[in-house]
PDB file of N, CA, C and O in Angstrom:
ATOM      1  N   MET A   1      25.819  -4.359  16.408  1.00  0.00           N
ATOM      2  CA  MET A   1      24.552  -5.062  16.465  1.00  0.00           C
ATOM      3  C   MET A   1      24.778  -6.518  16.080  1.00  0.00           C
ATOM      4  O   MET A   1      25.288  -6.801  14.996  1.00  0.00           O
ATOM      5  N   ASN A   2      24.413  -7.421  16.937  1.00  0.00           N
ATOM      6  CA  ASN A   2      24.477  -8.840  16.624  1.00  0.00           C
ATOM      7  C   ASN A   2      23.155  -9.256  16.000  1.00  0.00           C
ATOM      8  O   ASN A   2      22.085  -8.963  16.534  1.00  0.00           O
ATOM      9  N   ILE A   3      23.235  -9.940  14.870  1.00  0.00           N
ATOM     10  CA  ILE A   3      22.037 -10.347  14.153  1.00  0.00           C
ATOM     11  C   ILE A   3      22.059 -11.853  13.964  1.00  0.00           C
ATOM     12  O   ILE A   3      23.030 -12.408  13.450  1.00  0.00           O
ATOM     13  N   ASN A   4      21.000 -12.502  14.374  1.00  0.00           N
ATOM     14  CA  ASN A   4      20.826 -13.921  14.127  1.00  0.00           C
ATOM     15  C   ASN A   4      20.532 -14.090  12.639  1.00  0.00           C
ATOM     16  O   ASN A   4      19.603 -13.469  12.122  1.00  0.00           O
ATOM     17  N   THR A   5      21.299 -14.909  11.953  1.00  0.00           N
ATOM     18  CA  THR A   5      21.121 -15.052  10.504  1.00  0.00           C
ATOM     19  C   THR A   5      19.749 -15.598  10.135  1.00  0.00           C
ATOM     20  O   THR A   5      19.293 -15.407   9.007  1.00  0.00           O
ATOM     21  N   ASN A   6      19.084 -16.275  11.069  1.00  0.00           N
ATOM     22  CA  ASN A   6      17.723 -16.763  10.804  1.00  0.00           C
ATOM     23  C   ASN A   6      16.717 -15.617  10.732  1.00  0.00           C
ATOM     24  O   ASN A   6      15.613 -15.783  10.213  1.00  0.00           O
ATOM     25  N   GLN A   7      17.107 -14.452  11.256  1.00  0.00           N
ATOM     26  CA  GLN A   7      16.201 -13.311  11.292  1.00  0.00           C
ATOM     27  C   GLN A   7      16.370 -12.381  10.091  1.00  0.00           C
ATOM     28  O   GLN A   7      15.650 -11.387   9.990  1.00  0.00           O
ATOM     29  N   ILE A   8      17.284 -12.669   9.194  1.00  0.00           N
ATOM     30  CA  ILE A   8      17.552 -11.788   8.062  1.00  0.00           C
ATOM     31  C   ILE A   8      16.560 -12.042   6.937  1.00  0.00           C
ATOM     32  O   ILE A   8      16.332 -13.185   6.539  1.00  0.00           O
ATOM     33  N   VAL A   9      15.978 -10.966   6.433  1.00  0.00           N
ATOM     34  CA  VAL A   9      15.036 -11.034   5.320  1.00  0.00           C
ATOM     35  C   VAL A   9      15.408  -9.944   4.321  1.00  0.00           C
ATOM     36  O   VAL A   9      15.573  -8.788   4.711  1.00  0.00           O
ATOM     37  N   PRO A  10      15.543 -10.287   3.040  1.00  0.00           N
ATOM     38  CA  PRO A  10      15.799  -9.238   2.048  1.00  0.00           C
ATOM     39  C   PRO A  10      14.558  -8.372   1.844  1.00  0.00           C
ATOM     40  O   PRO A  10      13.432  -8.850   1.980  1.00  0.00           O
ATOM     41  N   ILE A  11      14.765  -7.119   1.524  1.00  0.00           N
ATOM     42  CA  ILE A  11      13.646  -6.195   1.362  1.00  0.00           C
ATOM     43  C   ILE A  11      12.706  -6.644   0.245  1.00  0.00           C
ATOM     44  O   ILE A  11      11.502  -6.393   0.309  1.00  0.00           O
ATOM     45  N   SER A  12      13.244  -7.300  -0.768  1.00  0.00           N
ATOM     46  CA  SER A  12      12.388  -7.785  -1.857  1.00  0.00           C
ATOM     47  C   SER A  12      11.377  -8.801  -1.339  1.00  0.00           C
ATOM     48  O   SER A  12      10.220  -8.786  -1.761  1.00  0.00           O
ATOM     49  N   GLU A  13      11.795  -9.688  -0.426  1.00  0.00           N
ATOM     50  CA  GLU A  13      10.866 -10.658   0.150  1.00  0.00           C
ATOM     51  C   GLU A  13       9.843  -9.968   1.041  1.00  0.00           C
ATOM     52  O   GLU A  13       8.662 -10.314   1.020  1.00  0.00           O
ATOM     53  N   ALA A  14      10.297  -8.987   1.826  1.00  0.00           N
ATOM     54  CA  ALA A  14       9.378  -8.243   2.688  1.00  0.00           C
ATOM     55  C   ALA A  14       8.327  -7.520   1.848  1.00  0.00           C
ATOM     56  O   ALA A  14       7.164  -7.433   2.241  1.00  0.00           O
ATOM     57  N   ASN A  15       8.734  -7.009   0.710  1.00  0.00           N
ATOM     58  CA  ASN A  15       7.828  -6.299  -0.177  1.00  0.00           C
ATOM     59  C   ASN A  15       6.839  -7.249  -0.846  1.00  0.00           C
ATOM     60  O   ASN A  15       5.659  -6.920  -0.971  1.00  0.00           O
ATOM     61  N   GLN A  16       7.295  -8.403  -1.271  1.00  0.00           N
ATOM     62  CA  GLN A  16       6.454  -9.331  -2.026  1.00  0.00           C
ATOM     63  C   GLN A  16       5.599 -10.230  -1.138  1.00  0.00           C
ATOM     64  O   GLN A  16       4.523 -10.666  -1.548  1.00  0.00           O
ATOM     65  N   ASN A  17       6.070 -10.507   0.071  1.00  0.00           N
ATOM     66  CA  ASN A  17       5.369 -11.464   0.922  1.00  0.00           C
ATOM     67  C   ASN A  17       5.419 -11.014   2.378  1.00  0.00           C
ATOM     68  O   ASN A  17       5.992 -11.691   3.232  1.00  0.00           O
ATOM     69  N   PHE A  18       4.812  -9.863   2.647  1.00  0.00           N
ATOM     70  CA  PHE A  18       4.886  -9.291   3.988  1.00  0.00           C
ATOM     71  C   PHE A  18       4.261 -10.199   5.039  1.00  0.00           C
ATOM     72  O   PHE A  18       4.755 -10.262   6.164  1.00  0.00           O
ATOM     73  N   SER A  19       3.188 -10.902   4.698  1.00  0.00           N
ATOM     74  CA  SER A  19       2.534 -11.758   5.690  1.00  0.00           C
ATOM     75  C   SER A  19       3.487 -12.855   6.168  1.00  0.00           C
ATOM     76  O   SER A  19       3.482 -13.209   7.347  1.00  0.00           O
ATOM     77  N   HIS A  20       4.295 -13.389   5.269  1.00  0.00           N
ATOM     78  CA  HIS A  20       5.284 -14.401   5.670  1.00  0.00           C
ATOM     79  C   HIS A  20       6.322 -13.785   6.616  1.00  0.00           C
ATOM     80  O   HIS A  20       6.677 -14.386   7.631  1.00  0.00           O
ATOM     81  N   VAL A  21       6.800 -12.599   6.283  1.00  0.00           N
ATOM     82  CA  VAL A  21       7.789 -11.910   7.117  1.00  0.00           C
ATOM     83  C   VAL A  21       7.194 -11.605   8.493  1.00  0.00           C
ATOM     84  O   VAL A  21       7.876 -11.746   9.508  1.00  0.00           O
ATOM     85  N   ALA A  22       5.925 -11.187   8.531  1.00  0.00           N
ATOM     86  CA  ALA A  22       5.262 -10.915   9.806  1.00  0.00           C
ATOM     87  C   ALA A  22       5.144 -12.187  10.644  1.00  0.00           C
ATOM     88  O   ALA A  22       5.328 -12.143  11.860  1.00  0.00           O
ATOM     89  N   ARG A  23       4.838 -13.321  10.006  1.00  0.00           N
ATOM     90  CA  ARG A  23       4.776 -14.595  10.738  1.00  0.00           C
ATOM     91  C   ARG A  23       6.149 -14.959  11.311  1.00  0.00           C
ATOM     92  O   ARG A  23       6.246 -15.491  12.417  1.00  0.00           O
ATOM     93  N   GLU A  24       7.200 -14.669  10.557  1.00  0.00           N
ATOM     94  CA  GLU A  24       8.555 -14.914  11.058  1.00  0.00           C
ATOM     95  C   GLU A  24       8.846 -14.022  12.271  1.00  0.00           C
ATOM     96  O   GLU A  24       9.469 -14.466  13.236  1.00  0.00           O
ATOM     97  N   ALA A  25       8.394 -12.769  12.217  1.00  0.00           N
ATOM     98  CA  ALA A  25       8.564 -11.875  13.367  1.00  0.00           C
ATOM     99  C   ALA A  25       7.784 -12.406  14.568  1.00  0.00           C
ATOM    100  O   ALA A  25       8.248 -12.308  15.704  1.00  0.00           O
ATOM    101  N   ASP A  26       6.607 -12.966  14.320  1.00  0.00           N
ATOM    102  CA  ASP A  26       5.834 -13.593  15.397  1.00  0.00           C
ATOM    103  C   ASP A  26       6.608 -14.760  16.000  1.00  0.00           C
ATOM    104  O   ASP A  26       6.692 -14.905  17.219  1.00  0.00           O
ATOM    105  N   ARG A  27       7.167 -15.583  15.130  1.00  0.00           N
ATOM    106  CA  ARG A  27       7.871 -16.790  15.570  1.00  0.00           C
ATOM    107  C   ARG A  27       9.186 -16.460  16.278  1.00  0.00           C
ATOM    108  O   ARG A  27       9.509 -17.057  17.305  1.00  0.00           O
ATOM    109  N   LEU A  28       9.937 -15.513  15.729  1.00  0.00           N
ATOM    110  CA  LEU A  28      11.276 -15.206  16.232  1.00  0.00           C
ATOM    111  C   LEU A  28      11.325 -14.000  17.177  1.00  0.00           C
ATOM    112  O   LEU A  28      12.339 -13.777  17.838  1.00  0.00           O
ATOM    113  N   GLY A  29      10.249 -13.228  17.245  1.00  0.00           N
ATOM    114  CA  GLY A  29      10.237 -12.010  18.051  1.00  0.00           C
ATOM    115  C   GLY A  29      10.572 -10.773  17.245  1.00  0.00           C
ATOM    116  O   GLY A  29      10.067  -9.685  17.522  1.00  0.00           O
ATOM    117  N   SER A  30      11.438 -10.943  16.231  1.00  0.00           N
ATOM    118  CA  SER A  30      11.770  -9.833  15.335  1.00  0.00           C
ATOM    119  C   SER A  30      12.490 -10.377  14.111  1.00  0.00           C
ATOM    120  O   SER A  30      13.036 -11.480  14.133  1.00  0.00           O
ATOM    121  N   VAL A  31      12.484  -9.592  13.050  1.00  0.00           N
ATOM    122  CA  VAL A  31      13.280  -9.890  11.859  1.00  0.00           C
ATOM    123  C   VAL A  31      13.985  -8.607  11.436  1.00  0.00           C
ATOM    124  O   VAL A  31      13.495  -7.503  11.673  1.00  0.00           O
ATOM    125  N   ILE A  32      15.130  -8.774  10.814  1.00  0.00           N
ATOM    126  CA  ILE A  32      15.906  -7.656  10.299  1.00  0.00           C
ATOM    127  C   ILE A  32      15.772  -7.665   8.787  1.00  0.00           C
ATOM    128  O   ILE A  32      16.089  -8.657   8.132  1.00  0.00           O
ATOM    129  N   ILE A  33      15.301  -6.555   8.240  1.00  0.00           N
ATOM    130  CA  ILE A  33      15.123  -6.449   6.793  1.00  0.00           C
ATOM    131  C   ILE A  33      16.347  -5.748   6.218  1.00  0.00           C
ATOM    132  O   ILE A  33      16.690  -4.632   6.608  1.00  0.00           O
ATOM    133  N   PHE A  34      16.990  -6.431   5.282  1.00  0.00           N
ATOM    134  CA  PHE A  34      18.193  -5.899   4.654  1.00  0.00           C
ATOM    135  C   PHE A  34      17.848  -5.183   3.353  1.00  0.00           C
ATOM    136  O   PHE A  34      16.999  -5.638   2.586  1.00  0.00           O
ATOM    137  N   LYS A  35      18.505  -4.078   3.118  1.00  0.00           N
ATOM    138  CA  LYS A  35      18.380  -3.328   1.864  1.00  0.00           C
ATOM    139  C   LYS A  35      19.794  -2.998   1.405  1.00  0.00           C
ATOM    140  O   LYS A  35      20.571  -2.386   2.139  1.00  0.00           O
ATOM    141  N   GLY A  36      20.117  -3.407   0.187  1.00  0.00           N
ATOM    142  CA  GLY A  36      21.469  -3.171  -0.311  1.00  0.00           C
ATOM    143  C   GLY A  36      22.513  -3.928   0.494  1.00  0.00           C
ATOM    144  O   GLY A  36      23.611  -3.419   0.723  1.00  0.00           O
ATOM    145  N   ASN A  37      22.178  -5.142   0.927  1.00  0.00           N
ATOM    146  CA  ASN A  37      23.077  -6.002   1.702  1.00  0.00           C
ATOM    147  C   ASN A  37      23.488  -5.409   3.050  1.00  0.00           C
ATOM    148  O   ASN A  37      24.532  -5.764   3.595  1.00  0.00           O
ATOM    149  N   LYS A  38      22.667  -4.507   3.584  1.00  0.00           N
ATOM    150  CA  LYS A  38      22.926  -3.913   4.896  1.00  0.00           C
ATOM    151  C   LYS A  38      21.637  -3.933   5.706  1.00  0.00           C
ATOM    152  O   LYS A  38      20.553  -3.792   5.141  1.00  0.00           O
ATOM    153  N   PRO A  39      21.741  -4.106   7.026  1.00  0.00           N
ATOM    154  CA  PRO A  39      20.517  -4.036   7.847  1.00  0.00           C
ATOM    155  C   PRO A  39      19.930  -2.634   7.791  1.00  0.00           C
ATOM    156  O   PRO A  39      20.616  -1.646   8.051  1.00  0.00           O
ATOM    157  N   LYS A  40      18.644  -2.568   7.445  1.00  0.00           N
ATOM    158  CA  LYS A  40      17.998  -1.260   7.267  1.00  0.00           C
ATOM    159  C   LYS A  40      16.799  -1.085   8.198  1.00  0.00           C
ATOM    160  O   LYS A  40      16.603  -0.006   8.757  1.00  0.00           O
ATOM    161  N   TYR A  41      15.994  -2.142   8.370  1.00  0.00           N
ATOM    162  CA  TYR A  41      14.765  -2.051   9.161  1.00  0.00           C
ATOM    163  C   TYR A  41      14.672  -3.242  10.110  1.00  0.00           C
ATOM    164  O   TYR A  41      15.237  -4.306   9.855  1.00  0.00           O
ATOM    165  N   LYS A  42      13.944  -3.036  11.212  1.00  0.00           N
ATOM    166  CA  LYS A  42      13.682  -4.113  12.149  1.00  0.00           C
ATOM    167  C   LYS A  42      12.177  -4.196  12.367  1.00  0.00           C
ATOM    168  O   LYS A  42      11.544  -3.221  12.770  1.00  0.00           O
ATOM    169  N   LEU A  43      11.612  -5.368  12.098  1.00  0.00           N
ATOM    170  CA  LEU A  43      10.193  -5.610  12.323  1.00  0.00           C
ATOM    171  C   LEU A  43      10.075  -6.431  13.592  1.00  0.00           C
ATOM    172  O   LEU A  43      10.611  -7.535  13.682  1.00  0.00           O
ATOM    173  N   ILE A  44       9.367  -5.883  14.577  1.00  0.00           N
ATOM    174  CA  ILE A  44       9.236  -6.581  15.851  1.00  0.00           C
ATOM    175  C   ILE A  44       7.777  -6.871  16.161  1.00  0.00           C
ATOM    176  O   ILE A  44       6.872  -6.168  15.711  1.00  0.00           O
ATOM    177  N   ASN A  45       7.575  -7.915  16.935  1.00  0.00           N
ATOM    178  CA  ASN A  45       6.261  -8.231  17.456  1.00  0.00           C
ATOM    179  C   ASN A  45       6.157  -7.526  18.805  1.00  0.00           C
ATOM    180  O   ASN A  45       6.803  -7.936  19.770  1.00  0.00           O
ATOM    181  N   LEU A  46       5.363  -6.489  18.877  1.00  0.00           N
ATOM    182  CA  LEU A  46       5.264  -5.688  20.102  1.00  0.00           C
ATOM    183  C   LEU A  46       4.702  -6.474  21.280  1.00  0.00           C
ATOM    184  O   LEU A  46       4.989  -6.155  22.434  1.00  0.00           O
ATOM    185  N   GLU A  47       3.908  -7.493  20.996  1.00  0.00           N
ATOM    186  CA  GLU A  47       3.359  -8.282  22.095  1.00  0.00           C
ATOM    187  C   GLU A  47       4.441  -9.123  22.769  1.00  0.00           C
ATOM    188  O   GLU A  47       4.349  -9.416  23.961  1.00  0.00           O
ATOM    189  N   GLN A  48       5.462  -9.510  22.010  1.00  0.00           N
ATOM    190  CA  GLN A  48       6.536 -10.331  22.569  1.00  0.00           C
ATOM    191  C   GLN A  48       7.743  -9.507  22.994  1.00  0.00           C
ATOM    192  O   GLN A  48       8.489  -9.911  23.886  1.00  0.00           O
ATOM    193  N   ASN A  49       7.938  -8.358  22.362  1.00  0.00           N
ATOM    194  CA  ASN A  49       9.184  -7.630  22.529  1.00  0.00           C
ATOM    195  C   ASN A  49       8.904  -6.133  22.469  1.00  0.00           C
ATOM    196  O   ASN A  49       9.084  -5.507  21.424  1.00  0.00           O
ATOM    197  N   ALA A  50       8.472  -5.569  23.566  1.00  0.00           N
ATOM    198  CA  ALA A  50       8.101  -4.156  23.585  1.00  0.00           C
ATOM    199  C   ALA A  50       9.344  -3.277  23.722  1.00  0.00           C
ATOM    200  O   ALA A  50       9.604  -2.732  24.795  1.00  0.00           O
ATOM    201  N   GLU A  51      10.111  -3.139  22.639  1.00  0.00           N
ATOM    202  CA  GLU A  51      11.329  -2.335  22.638  1.00  0.00           C
ATOM    203  C   GLU A  51      11.050  -0.845  22.536  1.00  0.00           C
ATOM    204  O   GLU A  51      11.868  -0.023  22.949  1.00  0.00           O
ATOM    205  N   ILE A  52       9.917  -0.508  21.996  1.00  0.00           N
ATOM    206  CA  ILE A  52       9.608   0.887  21.736  1.00  0.00           C
ATOM    207  C   ILE A  52       9.143   1.560  23.023  1.00  0.00           C
ATOM    208  O   ILE A  52       8.284   1.042  23.736  1.00  0.00           O
ATOM    209  N   GLU A  53       9.718   2.707  23.303  1.00  0.00           N
ATOM    210  CA  GLU A  53       9.316   3.471  24.486  1.00  0.00           C
ATOM    211  C   GLU A  53       7.899   3.999  24.289  1.00  0.00           C
ATOM    212  O   GLU A  53       7.582   4.586  23.254  1.00  0.00           O
ATOM    213  N   MET A  54       7.060   3.785  25.281  1.00  0.00           N
ATOM    214  CA  MET A  54       5.683   4.254  25.215  1.00  0.00           C
ATOM    215  C   MET A  54       5.377   5.082  26.453  1.00  0.00           C
ATOM    216  O   MET A  54       5.927   4.852  27.530  1.00  0.00           O
ATOM    217  N   THR A  55       4.486   6.050  26.273  1.00  0.00           N
ATOM    218  CA  THR A  55       4.000   6.799  27.424  1.00  0.00           C
ATOM    219  C   THR A  55       3.069   5.882  28.223  1.00  0.00           C
ATOM    220  O   THR A  55       2.661   4.828  27.736  1.00  0.00           O
ATOM    221  N   ASP A  56       2.739   6.286  29.440  1.00  0.00           N
ATOM    222  CA  ASP A  56       1.831   5.480  30.248  1.00  0.00           C
ATOM    223  C   ASP A  56       0.478   5.332  29.566  1.00  0.00           C
ATOM    224  O   ASP A  56      -0.114   4.253  29.596  1.00  0.00           O
ATOM    225  N   ASP A  57      -0.022   6.408  28.949  1.00  0.00           N
ATOM    226  CA  ASP A  57      -1.309   6.338  28.245  1.00  0.00           C
ATOM    227  C   ASP A  57      -1.241   5.360  27.078  1.00  0.00           C
ATOM    228  O   ASP A  57      -2.190   4.611  26.844  1.00  0.00           O
ATOM    229  N   GLU A  58      -0.128   5.359  26.343  1.00  0.00           N
ATOM    230  CA  GLU A  58       0.029   4.427  25.225  1.00  0.00           C
ATOM    231  C   GLU A  58       0.089   2.988  25.720  1.00  0.00           C
ATOM    232  O   GLU A  58      -0.465   2.091  25.085  1.00  0.00           O
ATOM    233  N   LYS A  59       0.752   2.761  26.844  1.00  0.00           N
ATOM    234  CA  LYS A  59       0.810   1.420  27.418  1.00  0.00           C
ATOM    235  C   LYS A  59      -0.578   0.945  27.813  1.00  0.00           C
ATOM    236  O   LYS A  59      -0.937  -0.208  27.578  1.00  0.00           O
ATOM    237  N   ILE A  60      -1.365   1.844  28.420  1.00  0.00           N
ATOM    238  CA  ILE A  60      -2.730   1.498  28.817  1.00  0.00           C
ATOM    239  C   ILE A  60      -3.565   1.160  27.592  1.00  0.00           C
ATOM    240  O   ILE A  60      -4.300   0.172  27.596  1.00  0.00           O
ATOM    241  N   ASP A  61      -3.460   1.976  26.535  1.00  0.00           N
ATOM    242  CA  ASP A  61      -4.201   1.707  25.296  1.00  0.00           C
ATOM    243  C   ASP A  61      -3.796   0.369  24.698  1.00  0.00           C
ATOM    244  O   ASP A  61      -4.650  -0.383  24.228  1.00  0.00           O
ATOM    245  N   PHE A  62      -2.507   0.066  24.712  1.00  0.00           N
ATOM    246  CA  PHE A  62      -2.005  -1.184  24.145  1.00  0.00           C
ATOM    247  C   PHE A  62      -2.551  -2.381  24.917  1.00  0.00           C
ATOM    248  O   PHE A  62      -3.030  -3.344  24.320  1.00  0.00           O
ATOM    249  N   VAL A  63      -2.478  -2.318  26.238  1.00  0.00           N
ATOM    250  CA  VAL A  63      -2.966  -3.420  27.068  1.00  0.00           C
ATOM    251  C   VAL A  63      -4.485  -3.547  26.930  1.00  0.00           C
ATOM    252  O   VAL A  63      -5.009  -4.659  26.853  1.00  0.00           O
ATOM    253  N   ALA A  64      -5.185  -2.424  26.899  1.00  0.00           N
ATOM    254  CA  ALA A  64      -6.643  -2.459  26.744  1.00  0.00           C
ATOM    255  C   ALA A  64      -7.029  -3.109  25.417  1.00  0.00           C
ATOM    256  O   ALA A  64      -7.960  -3.913  25.371  1.00  0.00           O
ATOM    257  N   ALA A  65      -6.327  -2.770  24.346  1.00  0.00           N
ATOM    258  CA  ALA A  65      -6.615  -3.370  23.037  1.00  0.00           C
ATOM    259  C   ALA A  65      -6.362  -4.873  23.076  1.00  0.00           C
ATOM    260  O   ALA A  65      -7.128  -5.647  22.502  1.00  0.00           O
ATOM    261  N   ARG A  66      -5.299  -5.285  23.744  1.00  0.00           N
ATOM    262  CA  ARG A  66      -4.989  -6.717  23.845  1.00  0.00           C
ATOM    263  C   ARG A  66      -6.090  -7.445  24.621  1.00  0.00           C
ATOM    264  O   ARG A  66      -6.507  -8.534  24.226  1.00  0.00           O
ATOM    265  N   ILE A  67      -6.561  -6.852  25.720  1.00  0.00           N
ATOM    266  CA  ILE A  67      -7.621  -7.463  26.522  1.00  0.00           C
ATOM    267  C   ILE A  67      -8.914  -7.533  25.726  1.00  0.00           C
ATOM    268  O   ILE A  67      -9.588  -8.564  25.726  1.00  0.00           O
ATOM    269  N   LEU A  68      -9.269  -6.441  25.045  1.00  0.00           N
ATOM    270  CA  LEU A  68     -10.494  -6.438  24.236  1.00  0.00           C
ATOM    271  C   LEU A  68     -10.442  -7.497  23.143  1.00  0.00           C
ATOM    272  O   LEU A  68     -11.439  -8.167  22.873  1.00  0.00           O
ATOM    273  N   LYS A  69      -9.284  -7.646  22.517  1.00  0.00           N
ATOM    274  CA  LYS A  69      -9.131  -8.652  21.461  1.00  0.00           C
ATOM    275  C   LYS A  69      -9.288 -10.060  22.035  1.00  0.00           C
ATOM    276  O   LYS A  69      -9.980 -10.902  21.463  1.00  0.00           O
ATOM    277  N   LYS A  70      -8.643 -10.300  23.163  1.00  0.00           N
ATOM    278  CA  LYS A  70      -8.655 -11.633  23.759  1.00  0.00           C
ATOM    279  C   LYS A  70     -10.037 -12.025  24.277  1.00  0.00           C
ATOM    280  O   LYS A  70     -10.447 -13.177  24.138  1.00  0.00           O
ATOM    281  N   TYR A  71     -10.757 -11.074  24.875  1.00  0.00           N
ATOM    282  CA  TYR A  71     -12.041 -11.374  25.521  1.00  0.00           C
ATOM    283  C   TYR A  71     -13.229 -10.747  24.784  1.00  0.00           C
ATOM    284  O   TYR A  71     -14.262 -10.474  25.396  1.00  0.00           O
ATOM    285  N   HIS A  72     -13.090 -10.522  23.492  1.00  0.00           N
ATOM    286  CA  HIS A  72     -14.134  -9.870  22.698  1.00  0.00           C
ATOM    287  C   HIS A  72     -15.484 -10.582  22.835  1.00  0.00           C
ATOM    288  O   HIS A  72     -16.504  -9.930  23.059  1.00  0.00           O
ATOM    289  N   LYS A  73     -15.497 -11.896  22.704  1.00  0.00           N
ATOM    290  CA  LYS A  73     -16.763 -12.633  22.783  1.00  0.00           C
ATOM    291  C   LYS A  73     -17.416 -12.477  24.153  1.00  0.00           C
ATOM    292  O   LYS A  73     -18.635 -12.334  24.246  1.00  0.00           O
ATOM    293  N   ALA A  74     -16.623 -12.505  25.203  1.00  0.00           N
ATOM    294  CA  ALA A  74     -17.162 -12.356  26.550  1.00  0.00           C
ATOM    295  C   ALA A  74     -17.775 -10.971  26.728  1.00  0.00           C
ATOM    296  O   ALA A  74     -18.839 -10.835  27.333  1.00  0.00           O
ATOM    297  N   PHE A  75     -17.105  -9.936  26.201  1.00  0.00           N
ATOM    298  CA  PHE A  75     -17.652  -8.577  26.301  1.00  0.00           C
ATOM    299  C   PHE A  75     -18.949  -8.453  25.509  1.00  0.00           C
ATOM    300  O   PHE A  75     -19.865  -7.750  25.937  1.00  0.00           O
ATOM    301  N   GLU A  76     -19.041  -9.123  24.362  1.00  0.00           N
ATOM    302  CA  GLU A  76     -20.289  -9.102  23.587  1.00  0.00           C
ATOM    303  C   GLU A  76     -21.425  -9.717  24.374  1.00  0.00           C
ATOM    304  O   GLU A  76     -22.539  -9.194  24.375  1.00  0.00           O
ATOM    305  N   GLU A  77     -21.150 -10.838  25.052  1.00  0.00           N
ATOM    306  CA  GLU A  77     -22.176 -11.491  25.876  1.00  0.00           C
ATOM    307  C   GLU A  77     -22.611 -10.596  27.029  1.00  0.00           C
ATOM    308  O   GLU A  77     -23.800 -10.500  27.333  1.00  0.00           O
ATOM    309  N   LEU A  78     -21.653  -9.946  27.667  1.00  0.00           N
ATOM    310  CA  LEU A  78     -21.997  -9.047  28.774  1.00  0.00           C
ATOM    311  C   LEU A  78     -22.807  -7.836  28.316  1.00  0.00           C
ATOM    312  O   LEU A  78     -23.595  -7.285  29.083  1.00  0.00           O
ATOM    313  N   ALA A  79     -22.613  -7.434  27.086  1.00  0.00           N
ATOM    314  CA  ALA A  79     -23.330  -6.259  26.554  1.00  0.00           C
ATOM    315  C   ALA A  79     -24.790  -6.563  26.249  1.00  0.00           C
ATOM    316  O   ALA A  79     -25.574  -5.631  26.073  1.00  0.00           O
ATOM    317  N   LYS A  80     -25.181  -7.819  26.182  1.00  0.00           N
ATOM    318  CA  LYS A  80     -26.569  -8.176  25.849  1.00  0.00           C
ATOM    319  C   LYS A  80     -27.512  -7.863  26.975  1.00  0.00           C
ATOM    320  O   LYS A  80     -28.714  -8.102  26.858  1.00  0.00           O
TER     321      LYS A  80
END
């Protein structure tokens, strides 16, 4: 596994400041969380990097949630 050193985060930082680590995953696409000086976990931004295998129904739910989030105000107006 090749790891960009900019993506490495110690587990203590992930535990104490998860929002910062999540922003880094947003910025970089993913971060690798180290535990005991070894890569242990990978935090990915699913919107940028859909590495996880999903069923067709899960993909539809994911895309639907993204559309609802993006156009929430428009859907509220249409519901009036």
